[in-house]
VOBA-1610 file (N, C-alpha, C; in pm, whole numbers, padded with zeros to 5 digits, always signed):
BEGIN
Unk+00085-00120+00000Unk+00000+00000+00000Unk+00088+00124+00000Unk+00060+00216-00089Unk+00142+00338-00099Unk+00109+00434+00014Unk+00210+00519+00049Unk+00187+00624+00148Unk+00220+00583+00289Unk+00262+00460+00315Unk+00293+00415+00449Unk+00442+00392+00461Unk+00503+00441+00567Unk+00645+00422+00589Unk+00662+00294+00670Unk+00691+00184+00601Unk+00700+00055+00669Unk+00824+00043+00755Unk+00923+00131+00732Unk+01045+00122+00811Unk+01022+00151+00958Unk+00914+00227+00987Unk+00883+00259+01126Unk+00862+00132+01207Unk+00801+00036+01148Unk+00763-00084+01223Unk+00883-00167+01263Unk+00997-00142+01201Unk+01118-00216+01241Unk+01157-00184+01385Unk+01110-00067+01437Unk+01148-00025+01573Unk+01046-00066+01677Unk+00934-00122+01635Unk+00828-00156+01730Unk+00863-00284+01803Unk+00838-00283+01935Unk+00868-00398+02018Unk+00776-00514+01981Unk+00833-00630+01947Unk+00756-00749+01914Unk+00814-00865+01992Unk+00728-00938+02062Unk+00774-01054+02139Unk+00768-01177+02052Unk+00869-01262+02062Unk+00871-01385+01984Unk+00754-01474+02020Unk+00705-01463+02145Unk+00596-01550+02188Unk+00466-01519+02117Unk+00453-01397+02065Unk+00327-01356+02007Unk+00299-01432+01878Unk+00403-01480+01808Unk+00382-01549+01682Unk+00379-01701+01699Unk+00402-01748+01822Unk+00412-01893+01841Unk+00343-01933+01970Unk+00213-01910+01979Unk+00136-01944+02098Unk+00067-02078+02079Unk+00043-02146+02189Unk-00024-02277+02186Unk-00169-02258+02144Unk-00222-02347+02061Unk-00360-02330+02013Unk-00464-02329+02123Unk-00434-02387+02241Unk-00532-02389+02351Unk-00528-02261+02435Unk-00432-02174+02405Unk-00421-02050+02484Unk-00512-01943+02424Unk-00578-01868+02511Unk-00666-01759+02467Unk-00577-01642+02424Unk-00553-01629+02293Unk-00458-01530+02241Unk-00497-01386+02276Unk-00623-01343+02259Unk-00660-01206+02297Unk-00630-01175+02442Unk-00655-01270+02532Unk-00625-01246+02674Unk-00477-01231+02696Unk-00399-01315+02626Unk-00253-01307+02638Unk-00203-01170+02594Unk-00259-01118+02483Unk-00221-00984+02436Unk-00254-00877+02540Unk-00371-00891+02603Unk-00412-00793+02704Unk-00317-00795+02823Unk-00276-00917+02866Unk-00184-00927+02978Unk-00049-00863+02945Unk+00000-00895+02824Unk+00128-00838+02783Unk+00121-00685+02773Unk+00008-00638+02719Unk-00010-00492+02707Unk-00013-00427+02844Unk-00084-00489+02938Unk-00093-00434+03072Unk+00044-00429+03139Unk+00122-00537+03120Unk+00256-00541+03179Unk+00345-00432+03119Unk+00332-00412+02987Unk+00411-00311+02920Unk+00374-00171+02968Unk+00245-00146+02984Unk+00198-00016+03032Unk+00251+00011+03173Unk+00248-00092+03256Unk+00296-00076+03393Unk+00446-00046+03394Unk+00522-00112+03307Unk+00665-00084+03298Unk+00690+00060+03254Unk+00610+00105+03155Unk+00623+00242+03107Unk+00592+00344+03217Unk+00483+00319+03290Unk+00444+00413+03396Unk+00548+00417+03507Unk+00603+00300+03539Unk+00707+00294+03641Unk+00831+00369+03596Unk+00867+00352+03468Unk+00983+00421+03413Unk+00961+00572+03412Unk+00841+00613+03373Unk+00810+00756+03367Unk+00809+00817+03508Unk+00756+00743+03605Unk+00754+00793+03744Unk+00896+00809+03797Unk+00984+00718+03757Unk+01123+00729+03799Unk+01184+00858+03746Unk+01153+00890+03619Unk+01203+01015+03561Unk+01147+01137+03632Unk+01019+01130+03669Unk+00958+01242+03741Unk+01022+01260+03877Unk+01048+01149+03946Unk+01112+01157+04077Unk+01253+01214+04067Unk+01326+01175+03964Unk+01461+01229+03944Unk+01457+01379+03920Unk+01363+01422+03835Unk+01347+01565+03807Unk+01310+01641+03933Unk+01221+01583+04011Unk+01175+01648+04134Unk+01291+01664+04232Unk+01371+01560+04246Unk+01486+01565+04338Unk+01588+01666+04290Unk+01610+01672+04157Unk+01707+01768+04102Unk+01661+01911+04125Unk+01535+01938+04099Unk+01483+02074+04119Unk+01486+02115+04266Unk+01457+02021+04354Unk+01460+02051+04497Unk+01603+02082+04542Unk+01699+02006+04489Unk+01840+02032+04522Unk+01883+02168+04469Unk+01839+02203+04349Unk+01874+02334+04293Unk+01813+02447+04374Unk+01692+02425+04424Unk+01628+02528+04507Unk+01708+02549+04635Unk+01747+02439+04700Unk+01826+02449+04822Unk+01962+02513+04794Unk+02021+02478+04678Unk+02150+02534+04641Unk+02141+02685+04622Unk+02033+02730+04558Unk+02014+02875+04537Unk+02004+02947+04671Unk+01933+02887+04766Unk+01919+02949+04898Unk+02053+02951+04971Unk+02129+02841+04958Unk+02260+02835+05023Unk+02355+02939+04965Unk+02353+02956+04833Unk+02440+03054+04768Unk+02403+03196+04807Unk+02274+03218+04823Unk+02227+03351+04866Unk+02275+03379+05009Unk+02269+03275+05095Unk+02313+03291+05232Unk+02463+03319+05239Unk+02540+03247+05156Unk+02686+03269+05151Unk+02715+03412+05109Unk+02641+03460+05011Unk+02662+03596+04961Unk+02633+03699+05070Unk+02525+03679+05145Unk+02489+03774+05251Unk+02589+03771+05365Unk+02635+03650+05403Unk+02731+03639+05512Unk+02868+03693+05475Unk+02901+03689+05346Unk+03030+03739+05301Unk+03044+03889+05323Unk+02931+03958+05324Unk+02933+04104+05342Unk+02956+04141+05488Unk+02904+04057+05579Unk+02913+04086+05722Unk+03056+04065+05774Unk+03092+04140+05877Unk+03229+04133+05933Unk+03230+04081+06077Unk+03116+04042+06132Unk+03111+03994+06270Unk+03169+03854+06280Unk+03214+03816+06403Unk+03272+03684+06424Unk+03169+03574+06403Unk+03046+03597+06450Unk+02940+03498+06432Unk+02914+03474+06284Unk+02917+03582+06206Unk+02893+03570+06062Unk+03002+03488+05995Unk+03127+03505+06042Unk+03238+03429+05983Unk+03224+03280+06009Unk+03178+03246+06131Unk+03156+03105+06164Unk+03042+03048+06081Unk+02934+03126+06069Unk+02819+03083+05989Unk+02857+03070+05842Unk+02947+03158+05796Unk+02989+03155+05656Unk+03059+03023+05623Unk+03142+02976+05715Unk+03212+02850+05693Unk+03114+02734+05678Unk+03011+02732+05764Unk+02909+02628+05756Unk+02829+02639+05625Unk+02796+02763+05589Unk+02716+02786+05467Unk+02794+02744+05344Unk+02924+02771+05341Unk+03007+02731+05227Unk+03017+02580+05215Unk+03025+02512+05332Unk+03030+02366+05331Unk+02899+02308+05278Unk+02787+02371+05319Unk+02656+02327+05271Unk+02642+02350+05121Unk+02693+02464+05073Unk+02689+02495+04930Unk+02768+02391+04850Unk+02885+02355+04901Unk+02969+02256+04833Unk+02900+02120+04827Unk+02835+02084+04938Unk+02763+01956+04945Unk+02649+01953+04845Unk+02573+02063+04836Unk+02458+02069+04746Unk+02502+02069+04599Unk+02615+02130+04570Unk+02666+02127+04432Unk+02700+01985+04390Unk+02757+01909+04484Unk+02789+01770+04456Unk+02662+01689+04433Unk+02560+01714+04519Unk+02432+01645+04502Unk+02369+01680+04368Unk+02380+01806+04328Unk+02323+01849+04200Unk+02387+01774+04084Unk+02519+01760+04086Unk+02587+01687+03980Unk+02545+01540+03976Unk+02525+01482+04095Unk+02485+01342+04101Unk+02345+01322+04043Unk+02252+01412+04079Unk+02116+01402+04025Unk+02114+01425+03875Unk+02196+01520+03829Unk+02204+01546+03685Unk+02253+01423+03608Unk+02353+01354+03667Unk+02406+01233+03602Unk+02299+01124+03597Unk+02227+01106+03708Unk+02121+01005+03711Unk+02012+01036+03608Unk+01978+01165+03597Unk+01874+01203+03501Unk+01923+01184+03357Unk+02048+01215+03331Unk+02104+01194+03197Unk+02104+01046+03161Unk+02142+00962+03258Unk+02141+00817+03235Unk+02000+00768+03206Unk+01905+00822+03280Unk+01765+00784+03260Unk+01716+00823+03120Unk+01752+00944+03077Unk+01710+00991+02944Unk+01775+00909+02832Unk+01902+00872+02853Unk+01968+00788+02752Unk+01903+00650+02745Unk+01865+00598+02861Unk+01796+00468+02864Unk+01662+00477+02794Unk+01594+00591+02810Unk+01463+00608+02747Unk+01475+00609+02595Unk+01582+00675+02545Unk+01600+00681+02400Unk+01629+00544+02339Unk+01687+00453+02418Unk+01719+00320+02369Unk+01599+00225+02371Unk+01495+00264+02442Unk+01379+00176+02454Unk+01312+00156+02318Unk+01271+00032+02287Unk+01204+00007+02159Unk+01066+00069+02156Unk+01018+00104+02036Unk+00886+00159+02022Unk+00782+00048+02034Unk+00661+00086+02074Unk+00549-00007+02076Unk+00423+00071+02045Unk+00312+00003+02041Unk+00188+00069+02000Unk+00148+00179+02094Unk+00188+00172+02221Unk+00152+00276+02319Unk+00236+00402+02300Unk+00367+00384+02281Unk+00452+00503+02264Unk+00431+00567+02129Unk+00388+00490+02029Unk+00362+00548+01897Unk+00235+00630+01896Unk+00137+00590+01975Unk+00007+00657+01971Unk-00013+00756+02083Unk+00085+00766+02175Unk+00070+00856+02289Unk+00179+00961+02290Unk+00140+01088+02288Unk+00237+01197+02289Unk+00289+01218+02430Unk+00414+01265+02434Unk+00466+01313+02562Unk+00525+01209+02652Unk+00550+01085+02602Unk+00608+00984+02689Unk+00747+01026+02737Unk+00820+01091+02647Unk+00956+01132+02682Unk+00964+01274+02736Unk+00851+01332+02765Unk+00848+01471+02813Unk+00902+01479+02956Unk+00989+01573+02982Unk+01044+01590+03116Unk+00940+01659+03204Unk+00925+01610+03324Unk+00832+01670+03419Unk+00913+01734+03530Unk+00888+01862+03555Unk+00960+01931+03661Unk+00860+01986+03759Unk+00909+02015+03880Unk+00816+02059+03983Unk+00755+02193+03949Unk+00628+02207+03976Unk+00554+02328+03942Unk+00586+02439+04042Unk+00597+02559+03992Unk+00620+02674+04080Unk+00489+02711+04148Unk+00491+02737+04277Unk+00367+02774+04345Unk+00314+02907+04295Unk+00183+02917+04287Unk+00122+03043+04244Unk+00146+03149+04351Unk+00186+03265+04307Unk+00211+03373+04402Unk+00108+03483+04385Unk+00080+03553+04493Unk-00017+03662+04488Unk+00041+03777+04408Unk-00045+03852+04343Unk-00001+03964+04258Unk+00062+04073+04344Unk+00181+04118+04303Unk+00249+04223+04376Unk+00203+04360+04329Unk+00204+04457+04419Unk+00171+04594+04381Unk+00291+04655+04311Unk+00270+04768+04242Unk+00379+04837+04173Unk+00485+04883+04272Unk+00440+04928+04392Unk+00535+04973+04493Unk+00622+04858+04542Unk+00559+04741+04561Unk+00634+04623+04606Unk+00735+04579+04500Unk+00693+04582+04373Unk+00784+04544+04265Unk+00902+04639+04258Unk+00874+04768+04273Unk+00982+04868+04266Unk+01081+04850+04379Unk+01030+04827+04502Unk+01118+04808+04616Unk+01198+04678+04603Unk+01133+04575+04553Unk+01201+04445+04533Unk+01314+04461+04432Unk+01286+04533+04323Unk+01388+04556+04220Unk+01505+04637+04277Unk+01474+04740+04353Unk+01578+04826+04410Unk+01668+04747+04504Unk+01608+04668+04593Unk+01685+04590+04690Unk+01772+04486+04619Unk+01716+04421+04518Unk+01790+04318+04444Unk+01910+04378+04372Unk+01890+04492+04307Unk+01998+04556+04231Unk+02109+04603+04325Unk+02072+04656+04441Unk+02173+04702+04536Unk+02266+04588+04577Unk+02211+04467+04588Unk+02292+04352+04630Unk+02369+04288+04515Unk+02313+04294+04394Unk+02366+04212+04284Unk+02406+04289+04159Unk+02418+04420+04167Unk+02444+04500+04047Unk+02573+04457+03976Unk+02678+04433+04052Unk+02806+04395+03993Unk+02795+04262+03918Unk+02723+04165+03977Unk+02707+04034+03913Unk+02621+04042+03788Unk+02517+04124+03793Unk+02430+04139+03676Unk+02508+04198+03560Unk+02589+04301+03589Unk+02670+04364+03483Unk+02769+04264+03425Unk+02825+04180+03510Unk+02921+04079+03463Unk+02851+03982+03367Unk+02732+03938+03403Unk+02656+03849+03315Unk+02622+03918+03183Unk+02589+04046+03191Unk+02552+04121+03071Unk+02664+04135+02971Unk+02789+04124+03016Unk+02904+04139+02927Unk+02951+04006+02866Unk+02889+03896+02905Unk+02933+03765+02856Unk+02890+03744+02711Unk+02961+03650+02644Unk+02936+03627+02502Unk+02900+03483+02471Unk+02970+03386+02534Unk+02953+03246+02497Unk+02842+03179+02578Unk+02771+03085+02511Unk+02662+03013+02578Unk+02713+02941+02703Unk+02826+02870+02688Unk+02877+02790+02799Unk+02915+02878+02918Unk+02975+02993+02890Unk+03012+03085+02999Unk+02889+03136+03073Unk+02787+03169+02996Unk+02663+03220+03057Unk+02598+03112+03143Unk+02594+02989+03092Unk+02531+02880+03166Unk+02607+02853+03296Unk+02739+02850+03289Unk+02818+02824+03410Unk+02800+02936+03512Unk+02796+03061+03464Unk+02781+03173+03557Unk+02646+03168+03628Unk+02541+03131+03555Unk+02409+03120+03618Unk+02402+02999+03709Unk+02478+02894+03676Unk+02483+02777+03764Unk+02548+02814+03898Unk+02650+02902+03892Unk+02716+02947+04014Unk+02636+03055+04086Unk+02550+03125+04012Unk+02470+03235+04070Unk+02324+03224+04027Unk+02255+03115+04065Unk+02118+03094+04017Unk+02018+03200+04064Unk+02054+03275+04170Unk+01964+03379+04217Unk+01947+03492+04114Unk+02038+03496+04014Unk+02027+03598+03910Unk+01918+03567+03807Unk+01869+03444+03807Unk+01768+03404+03708Unk+01632+03452+03757Unk+01598+03576+03726Unk+01473+03635+03773Unk+01438+03760+03692Unk+01317+03810+03715Unk+01267+03928+03644Unk+01352+04052+03672Unk+01402+04064+03795Unk+01479+04182+03832Unk+01606+04195+03748Unk+01671+04082+03721Unk+01790+04085+03636Unk+01754+04130+03495Unk+01647+04074+03441Unk+01603+04111+03305Unk+01571+04260+03298Unk+01502+04312+03398Unk+01465+04454+03398Unk+01588+04544+03405Unk+01685+04505+03487Unk+01806+04586+03498Unk+01883+04586+03366Unk+01889+04472+03300Unk+01960+04462+03172Unk+01895+04550+03065Unk+01762+04558+03068Unk+01691+04644+02972Unk+01733+04790+02992Unk+01732+04835+03118Unk+01771+04973+03149Unk+01917+04996+03111Unk+02000+04896+03138Unk+02142+04906+03104Unk+02162+04924+02953Unk+02083+04854+02873Unk+02091+04867+02727Unk+02057+05008+02682Unk+01951+05064+02738Unk+01908+05199+02700Unk+02015+05301+02740Unk+02072+05285+02860Unk+02178+05376+02905Unk+02298+05372+02810Unk+02337+05253+02770Unk+02452+05239+02679Unk+02424+05302+02544Unk+02302+05287+02493Unk+02267+05346+02364Unk+02265+05498+02373Unk+02216+05551+02484Unk+02217+05697+02505Unk+02361+05748+02506Unk+02452+05670+02565Unk+02593+05708+02570Unk+02666+05679+02440Unk+02592+05630+02339Unk+02645+05598+02206Unk+02748+05485+02209Unk+02735+05396+02306Unk+02818+05275+02312Unk+02740+05162+02244Unk+02729+05171+02114Unk+02637+05085+02037Unk+02677+04937+02041Unk+02805+04907+02024Unk+02849+04767+02022Unk+02825+04702+02158Unk+02854+04775+02263Unk+02833+04722+02397Unk+02685+04701+02424Unk+02602+04793+02376Unk+02458+04778+02392Unk+02410+04649+02326Unk+02460+04619+02208Unk+02416+04498+02137Unk+02456+04371+02212Unk+02573+04375+02278Unk+02616+04259+02355Unk+02525+04237+02475Unk+02495+04344+02549Unk+02407+04332+02665Unk+02265+04296+02621Unk+02225+04344+02504Unk+02092+04310+02451Unk+02081+04158+02429Unk+02189+04097+02381Unk+02189+03951+02360Unk+02163+03879+02492Unk+02231+03922+02598Unk+02214+03859+02729Unk+02076+03888+02788Unk+02020+04002+02753Unk+01885+04036+02798Unk+01783+03939+02739Unk+01798+03909+02611Unk+01706+03816+02546Unk+01727+03674+02597Unk+01850+03638+02630Unk+01877+03508+02693Unk+01794+03495+02821Unk+01801+03598+02905Unk+01728+03594+03031Unk+01577+03592+03008Unk+01530+03669+02911Unk+01386+03672+02883Unk+01336+03539+02828Unk+01417+03473+02745Unk+01379+03342+02694Unk+01369+03239+02807Unk+01462+03246+02902Unk+01459+03156+03017Unk+01332+03178+03099Unk+01299+03306+03121Unk+01179+03338+03199Unk+01052+03294+03126Unk+01050+03308+02994Unk+00934+03263+02916Unk+00921+03111+02920Unk+01035+03041+02915Unk+01033+02895+02924Unk+00978+02852+03059Unk+01023+02918+03166Unk+00974+02886+03300Unk+00824+02911+03312Unk+00778+03021+03249Unk+00636+03054+03253Unk+00553+02950+03180Unk+00602+02904+03066Unk+00527+02805+02989Unk+00523+02670+03059Unk+00631+02636+03132Unk+00635+02510+03206Unk+00576+02523+03346Unk+00550+02649+03388Unk+00498+02678+03522Unk+00593+02626+03629Unk+00720+02661+03614Unk+00822+02619+03711Unk+00906+02740+03751Unk+00986+02722+03855Unk+01080+02824+03899Unk+01188+02838+03792Unk+01219+02961+03747Unk+01321+02981+03642Unk+01456+02921+03679Unk+01489+02918+03808Unk+01617+02864+03850Unk+01628+02714+03823Unk+01513+02650+03804Unk+01513+02507+03780Unk+01510+02467+03634Unk+01504+02566+03543Unk+01491+02528+03402Unk+01587+02602+03309Unk+01678+02686+03364Unk+01764+02762+03271Unk+01859+02671+03194Unk+01895+02555+03254Unk+01982+02461+03182Unk+01910+02404+03060Unk+01778+02389+03071Unk+01701+02339+02957Unk+01708+02437+02841Unk+01707+02568+02873Unk+01717+02667+02766Unk+01849+02655+02693Unk+01960+02648+02769Unk+02091+02640+02705Unk+02107+02511+02626Unk+02054+02402+02679Unk+02060+02276+02605Unk+01983+02287+02474Unk+01874+02361+02479Unk+01789+02375+02360Unk+01851+02470+02259Unk+01904+02583+02304Unk+01956+02683+02211Unk+02086+02637+02145Unk+02165+02556+02217Unk+02292+02508+02161Unk+02273+02397+02058Unk+02158+02329+02067Unk+02130+02221+01971Unk+02003+02251+01892Unk+01969+02379+01885Unk+01840+02418+01826Unk+01840+02401+01675Unk+01720+02377+01622Unk+01707+02378+01477Unk+01703+02523+01429Unk+01705+02540+01300Unk+01713+02675+01242Unk+01594+02761+01281Unk+01478+02699+01294Unk+01357+02775+01326Unk+01366+02838+01465Unk+01415+02761+01563Unk+01428+02814+01699Unk+01534+02922+01705Unk+01645+02899+01636Unk+01752+02999+01633Unk+01703+03128+01567Unk+01625+03115+01461Unk+01570+03234+01393Unk+01476+03311+01486Unk+01398+03237+01564Unk+01305+03303+01658Unk+01384+03385+01760Unk+01494+03328+01810Unk+01577+03401+01907Unk+01637+03526+01842Unk+01692+03510+01723Unk+01755+03624+01654Unk+01654+03732+01618Unk+01533+03692+01578Unk+01428+03790+01544Unk+01391+03873+01667Unk+01377+03805+01780Unk+01343+03875+01904Unk+01456+03968+01945Unk+01580+03924+01926Unk+01696+04007+01960Unk+01698+04134+01875Unk+01677+04121+01744Unk+01678+04239+01656Unk+01564+04334+01690Unk+01447+04279+01719Unk+01332+04364+01756Unk+01361+04439+01885Unk+01424+04369+01980Unk+01457+04433+02108Unk+01555+04547+02089Unk+01657+04525+02006Unk+01756+04631+01983Unk+01692+04753+01918Unk+01595+04731+01829Unk+01525+04844+01768Unk+01444+04920+01872Unk+01381+04846+01964Unk+01304+04912+02070Unk+01396+04992+02161Unk+01514+04938+02189Unk+01612+05009+02272Unk+01654+05139+02204Unk+01682+05132+02074Unk+01722+05253+02001Unk+01610+05357+02004Unk+01486+05311+01992Unk+01373+05402+01996Unk+01358+05470+02130Unk+01373+05390+02239Unk+01362+05447+02373Unk+01478+05544+02401Unk+01597+05510+02354Unk+01712+05598+02374Unk+01692+05731+02302Unk+01636+05725+02181Unk+01611+05847+02104Unk+01512+05936+02177Unk+01407+05876+02231Unk+01307+05954+02306Unk+01370+06018+02428Unk+01455+05942+02497Unk+01520+05995+02618Unk+01612+06111+02583Unk+01687+06097+02473Unk+01778+06204+02431Unk+01700+06330+02395Unk+01590+06312+02320Unk+01508+06427+02281Unk+01449+06497+02403Unk+01406+06418+02500Unk+01350+06475+02623Unk+01458+06553+02699Unk+01578+06494+02707Unk+01688+06561+02777Unk+01726+06692+02708Unk+01724+06692+02573Unk+01756+06813+02498Unk+01653+06922+02523Unk+01525+06883+02527Unk+01419+06981+02553Unk+01434+07041+02692Unk+01466+06955+02788Unk+01484+07004+02925Unk+01604+07098+02934Unk+01711+07064+02862Unk+01830+07149+02862Unk+01800+07283+02797Unk+01730+07280+02684Unk+01695+07404+02614Unk+01606+07492+02700Unk+01513+07429+02774Unk+01424+07508+02860Unk+01503+07570+02975Unk+01600+07496+03031Unk+01684+07552+03137Unk+01765+07670+03086Unk+01821+07656+02966Unk+01897+07766+02907Unk+01808+07885+02878Unk+01686+07857+02834Unk+01592+07965+02805Unk+01559+08042+02933Unk+01537+07967+03043Unk+01506+08032+03170Unk+01622+08120+03217Unk+01744+08075+03190Unk+01860+08154+03228Unk+01869+08282+03146Unk+01820+08278+03021Unk+01831+08394+02930Unk+01725+08500+02956Unk+01617+08464+03023Unk+01504+08556+03037Unk+01547+08690+03095Unk+01498+08797+03033Unk+01530+08932+03078Unk+01444+08974+03195Unk+01458+09101+03239Unk+01384+09151+03357Unk+01233+09147+03340Unk+01187+09148+03216Unk+01042+09144+03193Unk+00992+09003+03163Unk+01079+08903+03176Unk+01037+08765+03156Unk+01035+08720+03012Unk+01094+08797+02919Unk+01097+08758+02778Unk+01232+08699+02742Unk+01230+08608+02644Unk+01353+08544+02596Unk+01416+08634+02490Unk+01540+08679+02508Unk+01604+08768+02411Unk+01617+08704+02272Unk+01635+08574+02267Unk+01644+08507+02137Unk+01513+08518+02062Unk+01402+08490+02134Unk+01271+08497+02070Unk+01237+08641+02029Unk+01271+08736+02115Unk+01244+08877+02084Unk+01325+08921+01963Unk+01451+08884+01960Unk+01538+08920+01849Unk+01481+08871+01716Unk+01427+08746+01715Unk+01374+08690+01591Unk+01249+08761+01541Unk+01180+08835+01632Unk+01059+08908+01590Unk+01088+09053+01548Unk+01210+09099+01566Unk+01244+09237+01529Unk+01256+09252+01378Unk+01229+09371+01326Unk+01254+09397+01184Unk+01401+09373+01152Unk+01429+09337+01029Unk+01566+09306+00989Unk+01661+09421+01018Unk+01612+09548+00998Unk+01698+09663+01020Unk+01743+09672+01166Unk+01649+09644+01261Unk+01683+09649+01403Unk+01775+09532+01441Unk+01752+09414+01381Unk+01841+09300+01407Unk+01985+09334+01370Unk+02000+09404+01257Unk+02133+09440+01212Unk+02201+09534+01312Unk+02122+09625+01371Unk+02176+09717+01471Unk+02234+09641+01590Unk+02158+09540+01638Unk+02205+09462+01753Unk+02322+09372+01712Unk+02321+09323+01589Unk+02432+09238+01543Unk+02563+09316+01547Unk+02555+09443+01500Unk+02676+09525+01490Unk+02699+09611+01614Unk+02603+09603+01709Unk+02611+09680+01834Unk+02633+09829+01805Unk+02556+09876+01711Unk+02570+10015+01664Unk+02449+10095+01712Unk+02469+10177+01817Unk+02359+10255+01873Unk+02313+10363+01776Unk+02408+10423+01707Unk+02372+10526+01610Unk+02282+10471+01501Unk+02313+10353+01454Unk+02230+10291+01351Unk+02091+10262+01407Unk+02085+10218+01534Unk+01956+10188+01597Unk+01872+10315+01608Unk+01938+10428+01645Unk+01866+10554+01656Unk+01810+10597+01521Unk+01886+10575+01419Unk+01842+10613+01285Unk+01723+10528+01240Unk+01728+10398+01270Unk+01619+10307+01232Unk+01491+10344+01305Unk+01501+10375+01436Unk+01383+10410+01515Unk+01319+10539+01467Unk+01402+10636+01427Unk+01350+10765+01383Unk+01263+10751+01258Unk+01287+10647+01182Unk+01212+10626+01058Unk+01091+10536+01076Unk+01073+10482+01197Unk+00962+10389+01221Unk+00841+10462+01277Unk+00727+10396+01268Unk+00606+10448+01332Unk+00631+10451+01483Unk+00600+10564+01551Unk+00629+10578+01694Unk+00571+10465+01779Unk+00446+10425+01749Unk+00382+10319+01828Unk+00456+10185+01810Unk+00491+10153+01688Unk+00563+10029+01659Unk+00702+10032+01724Unk+00767+10148+01716Unk+00900+10162+01775Unk+00895+10141+01926Unk+00793+10201+01992Unk+00778+10184+02137Unk+00756+10037+02175Unk+00676+09968+02094Unk+00648+09826+02121Unk+00775+09743+02114Unk+00852+09765+02009Unk+00976+09689+01994Unk+01075+09720+02105Unk+01086+09850+02140Unk+01181+09888+02243Unk+01141+09830+02378Unk+01011+09825+02408Unk+00965+09766+02535Unk+01003+09618+02542Unk+00983+09547+02432Unk+01014+09405+02431Unk+01166+09383+02442Unk+01244+09476+02383Unk+01389+09467+02395Unk+01433+09485+02541Unk+01367+09578+02609Unk+01398+09602+02751Unk+01359+09481+02835Unk+01238+09427+02814Unk+01189+09313+02893Unk+01272+09187+02872Unk+01337+09178+02757Unk+01420+09060+02729Unk+01566+09083+02764Unk+01603+09206+02795Unk+01741+09235+02829Unk+01828+09270+02710Unk+01768+09278+02590Unk+01846+09318+02473Unk+01891+09463+02485Unk+01809+09545+02548Unk+01841+09687+02564Unk+01827+09723+02712Unk+01931+09785+02768Unk+01926+09828+02907Unk+01904+09979+02909Unk+01788+10023+02956Unk+01756+10167+02951Unk+01843+10249+03045Unk+01851+10380+03017Unk+01929+10471+03101Unk+01865+10481+03238Unk+01946+10494+03340Unk+01895+10497+03478Unk+01817+10624+03508Unk+01819+10721+03417Unk+01748+10847+03441Unk+01598+10832+03428Unk+01551+10719+03366Unk+01407+10706+03340Unk+01333+10684+03468Unk+01206+10727+03468Unk+01120+10712+03585Unk+01068+10569+03594Unk+01015+10532+03712Unk+00954+10400+03731Unk+00823+10392+03655Unk+00779+10271+03626Unk+00651+10252+03557Unk+00673+10212+03414Unk+00595+10114+03370Unk+00613+10060+03235Unk+00590+10164+03128Unk+00479+10235+03140Unk+00442+10328+03034Unk+00544+10440+03023Unk+00586+10496+03141Unk+00683+10603+03143Unk+00817+10554+03092Unk+00851+10431+03130Unk+00979+10375+03088Unk+00984+10361+02937Unk+00871+10314+02877Unk+00866+10299+02732Unk+00888+10433+02664Unk+00814+10533+02710Unk+00823+10665+02648Unk+00964+10722+02666Unk+01019+10706+02788Unk+01151+10762+02817Unk+01258+10697+02730Unk+01247+10567+02715Unk+01346+10496+02634Unk+01339+10541+02490Unk+01218+10550+02438Unk+01200+10592+02300Unk+01254+10734+02281Unk+01217+10825+02377Unk+01262+10963+02368Unk+01414+10970+02383Unk+01469+10886+02469Unk+01613+10885+02491Unk+01687+10852+02363Unk+01641+10754+02293Unk+01706+10714+02170Unk+01693+10825+02066Unk+01571+10888+02059Unk+01550+10996+01961Unk+01638+11115+01994Unk+01645+11149+02124Unk+01721+11265+02164Unk+01870+11249+02130Unk+01922+11130+02158Unk+02064+11107+02127Unk+02087+11116+01978Unk+01989+11072+01900Unk+02003+11076+01754Unk+02004+11219+01705Unk+01920+11310+01767Unk+01915+11450+01725Unk+02042+11524+01764Unk+02097+11487+01882Unk+02221+11553+01928Unk+02337+11521+01832Unk+02337+11397+01782Unk+02441+11357+01687Unk+02429+11439+01560Unk+02304+11464+01515Unk+02284+11541+01396Unk+02336+11684+01411Unk+02311+11747+01530Unk+02355+11882+01555Unk+02507+11893+01549Unk+02573+11793+01603Unk+02718+11793+01599Unk+02770+11789+01456
//
């Protein structure tokens, strides 16, 4: 029959007894017994894998707590802390050894599973070889204030380590560093790396930004994997590295696409931040320029007639007097008032107080000086 891959059946488990049974034996019953025994063996094998995974994850959880304790005690300088540190380091060493032992047992179990022959149950049932890991307990939703405080406290303790991870390049180096510092596998690390990327882009350190962006996506992929499996991220980051290092082209493309999209978002956020900073700087400079009347001399200058602009450019009072004498008195007074309020023109101290009097005095002052020049 066309369309069937008969080679598959070469891998299916077949017992020699099935083809050579005694005619007095109830063959259907015999098949049922054999099937039941096979199912029980499969379930027992699968439960063994689940128990190994559970023990490994529990050891990793304890190891993360021990490493955190060692880190906290290392900061303290009291005698009690030094004694506790020695005990904590011994516990950390013991748990690392246990972790390696569980990992070896699980690897052996997985290799044994791959060698198992196929049968009708494994062919028709999905997920027989699926790894089962302990589920992360559901946590109550945190408020924004709690998240902010949690992030701040975490960064204060681990900023140096996060930056070190952000500068790494090789998969193996990243995996080993997280194995030694599993407490870094969390949302707070990912958030700090995002901010770090934007800061680097603002500083125009583009190559460095791209490197940290790569590590940011590594952390985000680990967190997404943990979310999909509903497990603690510290218990599944090795699965990510195992997957990415042996990934097919489609998975690798997905990682690269997300990385490129992230870098574009970082560039966009950096541009917005730079534009905002420039606006704030320009406004500060503008406030510094404001004259006694609260006007910006730059803005006032741009509204002056070209002839008056030229007078200020050349700092020629005589030219200014000549230009004013030829202008409409009302228009001249308006321009001169705005020049005074912006600081472009400082009136003579002889003028009286009051806006209206000051305007008239300034205008008359300029006219009078212009007439005196003519008399000379």
